[in-house]
C-alpha positions as CSV (number, residue, x, y, z in Angstrom):
1,M,10.2,-8.3,-12.0
2,S,8.1,-10.5,-9.8
3,H,5.6,-8.9,-7.4
4,I,3.8,-10.3,-4.3
5,Y,0.1,-9.7,-4.9
6,M,-2.2,-9.4,-1.9
7,T,-6.0,-9.1,-1.5
8,T,-7.3,-6.4,0.8
9,Q,-7.7,-8.9,3.6
10,E,-4.1,-10.1,3.3
11,L,-2.8,-6.5,3.2
12,A,-4.9,-5.7,6.2
13,E,-3.4,-8.5,8.2
14,K,0.1,-7.6,7.1
15,I,0.0,-3.9,8.0
16,R,-2.5,-4.3,10.9
17,Y,-5.3,-2.2,9.5
18,D,-8.9,-2.9,9.2
19,P,-9.8,-3.9,5.6
20,R,-12.5,-1.2,5.6
21,T,-9.9,1.5,6.4
22,I,-7.8,0.3,3.4
23,R,-10.9,0.4,1.1
24,N,-12.4,3.6,2.4
25,Q,-9.5,5.8,3.5
26,L,-6.2,4.6,2.0
27,K,-7.2,3.4,-1.5
28,D,-7.0,6.2,-4.0
29,S,-5.5,8.7,-1.5
30,V,-2.4,7.0,-0.3
31,L,-2.6,3.7,-2.3
32,L,-2.8,4.6,-5.9
33,E,-4.1,2.4,-8.8
34,G,-1.3,1.4,-11.2
35,I,1.3,2.0,-8.5
36,H,0.2,0.3,-5.3
37,Y,-2.7,-1.8,-6.7
38,I,-4.0,-3.2,-9.9
39,R,-7.4,-4.5,-11.2
40,P,-6.3,-7.6,-13.1
41,F,-8.1,-8.3,-16.4
42,G,-10.1,-5.1,-16.0
43,G,-12.3,-6.6,-13.3
44,R,-13.6,-5.4,-10.0
45,K,-11.1,-7.4,-7.9
46,I,-8.2,-5.4,-6.5
47,L,-4.7,-6.9,-5.9
48,Y,-2.2,-4.9,-3.9
49,L,1.5,-4.9,-4.8
50,W,3.3,-5.5,-1.6
51,D,6.8,-4.5,-2.7
52,K,5.6,-1.0,-3.8
53,I,3.6,-0.4,-0.6
54,E,6.5,-1.5,1.6
55,K,8.9,0.7,-0.3
56,D,6.7,3.8,0.1
57,M,6.0,3.0,3.8
58,C,9.8,2.8,4.5
59,K,10.4,5.9,2.5
60,D,8.0,7.9,4.6
61,I,9.6,6.6,7.8
62,A,13.1,7.5,6.5
63,E,12.0,11.0,5.5
64,S,10.3,11.6,8.9
65,M,13.5,10.5,10.7
66,V,15.6,12.8,8.6
67,G,13.3,15.7,9.5
68,V,13.6,14.9,13.2
69,A,17.4,14.7,13.0
70,L,17.6,18.1,11.3
71,Q,15.6,19.8,14.1
């Protein structure tokens, strides 16, 4: 399986968030290591997995739409 790897800056541009918000609020609460991002070669650099993030973003949207339809 091939992934699209993104830096924090690239992800921020893609989802229109400030990079600090991603680092300080989303990372390790919404975006989880091993699922949404990796640290290649055990280093400090973080690479985000776009396909996993996009899948979870769309899943959350679909679940909220189902909840609205059931009301």
